[in-house]
C-alpha positions in Angstrom: 6.5 -2.6 -8.5 3.6 -2.3 -10.9 1.8 -5.3 -12.8 -1.1 -5.4 -15.1 -4.1 -7.5 -14.0 -3.8 -11.2 -15.2 0.2 -11.3 -15.2 2.4 -12.8 -12.8 4.6 -10.6 -10.4 7.5 -12.3 -8.7 8.9 -10.6 -5.4 12.4 -11.6 -3.7 13.6 -12.0 -0.4 17.2 -12.2 0.6 18.5 -13.7 3.8 21.1 -11.8 6.0 23.3 -14.7 6.0 23.4 -18.2 4.7 21.2 -20.5 4.6 17.8 -19.1 5.0 16.0 -21.5 7.5 12.8 -20.3 7.4 10.7 -17.4 5.8 7.4 -15.6 6.5 5.5 -13.4 4.0 2.5 -10.8 4.6 0.4 -9.1 2.1 -0.5 -6.0 4.2 -1.0 -7.5 7.7 -2.3 -10.9 6.3 0.3 -13.6 6.8 0.6 -15.5 3.1 3.4 -17.9 4.1 4.6 -19.1 7.6 7.7 -21.2 7.7 7.9 -21.7 4.1 4.3 -23.1 4.0 2.0 -21.2 1.7 -1.8 -20.4 2.8 -3.1 -20.2 -0.5 -1.5 -22.3 -3.3 -3.8 -21.3 -6.0 -2.8 -17.6 -5.8 1.1 -17.9 -5.0 3.9 -20.0 -5.6 7.0 -20.1 -3.3 10.5 -21.1 -4.3 13.6 -21.1 -2.0 17.4 -21.7 -2.4 20.3 -21.2 0.1 20.1 -17.1 0.2 16.9 -16.2 -1.6 13.1 -16.8 -1.7 10.9 -16.0 -4.4 7.3 -15.4 -3.8 5.3 -15.5 -7.1 1.8 -14.0 -7.5 0.4 -16.4 -10.3 -2.4 -14.2 -12.0 -2.4 -10.7 -10.1 -5.7 -9.4 -9.4 -6.7 -6.0 -8.1 -7.1 -7.6 -4.7 -3.1 -8.4 -4.6 -2.2 -4.8 -4.5 -0.4 -3.8 -1.3 2.5 -4.0 0.8 4.3 -7.6 0.7 6.8 -7.7 3.6 9.1 -10.8 4.1 11.0 -12.1 7.2 13.9 -14.5 6.3 15.6 -16.2 9.1 19.1 -17.9 9.6 21.2 -19.2 12.4 22.4 -15.5 12.6 19.0 -13.8 13.3 16.2 -12.4 11.1 15.6 -9.2 9.1 12.7 -7.8 7.4 11.9 -6.3 3.7 8.9 -4.6 2.4 7.9 -3.8 -0.8 4.6 -2.2 -2.5 2.9 -3.9 -5.4 0.3 -2.3 -7.5 -2.0 -4.1 -9.7 -3.4 -2.5 -12.7 -6.1 -3.2 -15.0 
């Protein structure tokens, strides 16, 4: 996924079953969401429904480039997704 600096970018995380009870997100190896709690509410927005969570980078900057990974959890177990996001000037 490529995004221009200053634009928003939305990443999606789907659970292995319904409902998603918790979700964790990482940027590279830094945890940015733990159990649906954002660590940086000025840079990111998190929205969750029964089957999906969206992480939005509000105004992407070069330092937001990297690998974003999510781990949704349900009563039936956890799964793991990963996506590389590149911010261009």
